[in-house]
C-alpha positions as CSV (number, residue, x, y, z in Angstrom):
1,M,-9.2,36.0,-37.7
2,S,-6.7,36.0,-40.4
3,R,-5.8,33.0,-42.3
4,V,-2.1,33.0,-40.7
5,S,-3.2,33.4,-37.3
6,R,-5.8,30.4,-37.6
7,R,-2.9,28.0,-39.0
8,I,-1.2,28.7,-35.8
9,V,-4.1,28.9,-33.3
10,V,-5.8,25.6,-34.3
11,P,-2.8,23.4,-34.2
12,A,-1.8,25.0,-30.8
13,L,-4.9,24.3,-29.4
14,V,-4.8,20.5,-30.5
15,V,-1.6,20.3,-29.1
16,L,-2.8,21.8,-25.9
17,V,-5.7,19.3,-25.8
18,V,-3.5,16.3,-26.3
19,V,-0.9,17.5,-23.6
20,A,-3.7,18.0,-21.1
21,G,-5.1,14.7,-21.8
22,I,-1.8,12.9,-21.3
23,G,-1.2,15.0,-18.1
24,L,-4.7,13.8,-16.7
25,Y,-4.0,10.2,-17.7
26,L,-0.5,10.3,-15.9
27,F,-1.2,12.4,-12.8
28,Q,-5.0,11.5,-12.2
29,P,-5.3,14.6,-9.9
30,W,-8.8,13.7,-9.0
31,K,-7.3,10.9,-6.9
32,A,-5.9,13.6,-4.7
33,F,-9.5,14.3,-3.6
34,I,-10.8,10.9,-3.3
35,D,-10.2,8.6,-0.2
36,T,-10.8,4.7,-0.3
37,T,-11.3,3.2,3.0
38,V,-10.7,-0.7,3.4
39,N,-11.3,-2.4,6.8
40,E,-10.3,-6.3,6.2
41,A,-10.2,-8.5,9.4
42,L,-7.0,-10.0,10.3
43,P,-6.9,-13.4,8.4
44,T,-7.0,-16.7,10.3
45,A,-5.2,-18.7,7.3
46,S,-4.1,-18.1,4.0
47,A,-7.6,-17.8,2.6
48,P,-8.5,-14.2,1.6
49,A,-9.6,-12.0,4.5
50,V,-13.1,-11.4,5.3
51,Q,-14.6,-8.4,6.9
52,D,-16.0,-8.5,10.3
53,G,-16.3,-12.4,10.3
54,P,-17.5,-14.1,13.4
55,G,-15.4,-14.0,16.6
56,M,-13.7,-10.6,15.2
57,K,-15.2,-8.1,17.5
58,D,-13.5,-4.9,19.3
59,N,-14.7,-3.9,22.7
60,A,-17.6,-2.2,21.4
61,G,-18.7,-5.2,19.4
62,T,-18.4,-3.5,16.2
63,G,-16.0,-5.8,14.3
64,S,-12.6,-4.2,14.2
65,G,-11.0,-7.3,13.2
66,E,-9.1,-8.1,16.4
67,P,-8.2,-11.9,17.1
68,S,-10.3,-14.3,19.0
69,M,-9.0,-17.2,20.7
70,K,-9.3,-19.4,17.7
71,D,-6.5,-17.5,16.2
72,A,-3.8,-19.0,18.7
73,G,-1.7,-20.3,16.0
74,R,-0.9,-16.8,14.1
75,M,2.3,-15.1,15.1
76,D,3.7,-11.5,14.5
77,L,7.2,-11.6,13.0
78,A,8.0,-8.1,12.5
79,R,6.5,-4.7,12.8
80,G,7.0,-1.2,12.3
81,G,5.6,2.4,11.9
82,F,5.3,4.2,8.7
83,V,7.4,7.3,7.8
84,T,6.7,10.0,5.1
85,H,8.4,10.1,2.1
86,E,6.6,11.9,-0.9
87,H,3.3,12.0,0.5
88,G,2.1,12.0,4.2
89,T,1.9,8.4,5.3
90,S,1.2,6.9,8.7
91,G,0.3,3.6,10.3
92,T,1.8,0.3,11.1
93,A,3.1,-2.5,9.0
94,R,3.0,-6.1,10.5
95,T,4.4,-9.3,8.9
96,I,2.4,-12.2,10.3
97,R,2.8,-16.0,10.0
98,L,-0.7,-17.6,10.0
99,S,-1.8,-20.8,11.8
100,D,-1.5,-22.9,8.5
101,G,2.0,-21.4,7.6
102,G,1.1,-18.7,5.2
103,Q,2.5,-15.1,5.5
104,V,0.8,-11.7,5.3
105,L,1.7,-8.1,5.4
106,R,-0.8,-6.4,7.4
107,L,-1.1,-2.5,7.3
108,E,-3.1,-1.2,10.1
109,D,-4.4,2.4,10.5
110,L,-3.1,3.4,7.4
111,K,-3.2,6.9,6.1
112,T,-1.8,8.0,2.9
113,S,-2.4,9.6,-0.3
114,D,-4.1,7.8,-3.4
115,G,-2.1,7.9,-6.7
116,P,-2.3,6.7,-10.2
117,D,-0.4,3.5,-9.8
118,V,0.1,2.9,-6.0
119,R,1.6,-0.5,-5.2
120,V,2.7,-2.3,-1.8
121,Y,6.2,-3.8,-1.5
122,L,8.7,-5.5,0.7
123,S,12.1,-4.1,0.2
124,P,15.6,-5.4,1.4
125,R,16.5,-1.8,2.1
126,G,15.5,0.2,5.3
127,A,12.8,2.7,5.4
128,D,15.0,5.6,4.8
129,A,17.0,4.1,2.0
130,V,14.0,3.2,-0.2
131,K,13.5,6.9,-0.9
132,A,16.2,6.3,-3.5
133,G,14.6,3.0,-4.8
134,L,13.4,-0.3,-3.8
135,G,16.6,-2.1,-4.2
136,D,17.3,-5.7,-5.8
137,G,15.1,-8.4,-4.6
138,A,12.1,-6.2,-3.5
139,V,8.9,-8.1,-3.8
140,E,5.6,-6.6,-5.0
141,L,2.5,-7.8,-3.0
142,G,0.0,-5.9,-5.4
143,K,-2.0,-2.8,-5.8
144,L,-2.9,-0.7,-2.7
145,K,-6.4,-1.5,-1.9
146,G,-7.0,1.8,-0.3
147,N,-5.3,4.7,1.0
148,L,-7.0,4.5,4.6
149,G,-7.6,1.7,6.9
150,N,-6.5,-1.9,7.5
151,Q,-5.5,-4.3,4.9
152,N,-3.8,-7.6,4.2
153,Y,-1.5,-8.7,1.5
154,T,-0.4,-12.1,0.8
155,V,3.3,-12.8,0.7
156,P,4.2,-15.4,-1.9
157,A,4.8,-18.8,-0.7
158,G,8.6,-19.7,-0.1
159,T,9.2,-16.0,0.6
160,D,12.1,-15.7,3.3
161,L,10.7,-12.6,5.4
162,S,14.1,-12.2,7.2
163,G,15.7,-10.8,4.1
164,F,13.3,-7.7,3.9
165,R,13.8,-4.6,6.0
166,S,10.8,-2.5,5.0
167,A,7.3,-2.5,3.9
168,V,6.8,0.1,1.2
169,I,3.9,2.2,-0.4
170,W,5.6,2.8,-3.9
171,C,4.0,4.7,-6.8
172,K,5.2,2.5,-9.7
173,R,4.4,5.0,-12.6
174,F,6.7,7.8,-11.1
175,S,9.2,5.4,-8.9
176,V,8.5,7.2,-5.7
177,S,8.1,6.1,-2.2
178,F,5.0,7.6,-0.5
179,G,6.0,6.1,2.8
180,A,7.9,3.3,4.4
181,A,8.0,1.3,7.6
182,D,11.0,-0.6,8.9
183,L,10.2,-4.1,9.9
184,D,11.8,-4.6,13.2
185,P,11.4,-8.4,14.3
186,V,9.1,-9.0,17.2
187,A,10.6,-10.7,20.3
188,G,8.8,-14.0,20.9
């Protein structure tokens, strides 16, 4: 190899390695092949949810997280099904007032993609409108715990849920919605 070609090839390889490293960091492509399943029980109070606790049995007795009689003070406020935006997303979003007055967003039977910085938000915009952005006043509830399953997100105290129209699975790094669910009030 001539001296001139070595002066071109070595820096080009260094640049290629740096660009590849940045690309891997930003896109984290391995997450497209890894699923994280979360199966949290419905909470009975504002304390963190516990998986498959006492009184939380399904028809087969396996502990799906369905309520027992002691959860009578809990009330569904709104619910809706997820629609796909940038990544295939399905499942149900529910806002729930707990017996102690706390509020949670519950994602049930969620199926979506994982990503490098995926978060859960409440948005004042409808599910279709969040494709263009979350909107002013959106509230972040935390990082997505898993791309599959049932999970709970505590709504900050004092948040008026009536001002939010959708629950959103949002990639913060790339500012895109994976999917969203309109939160339609539940007749009570």
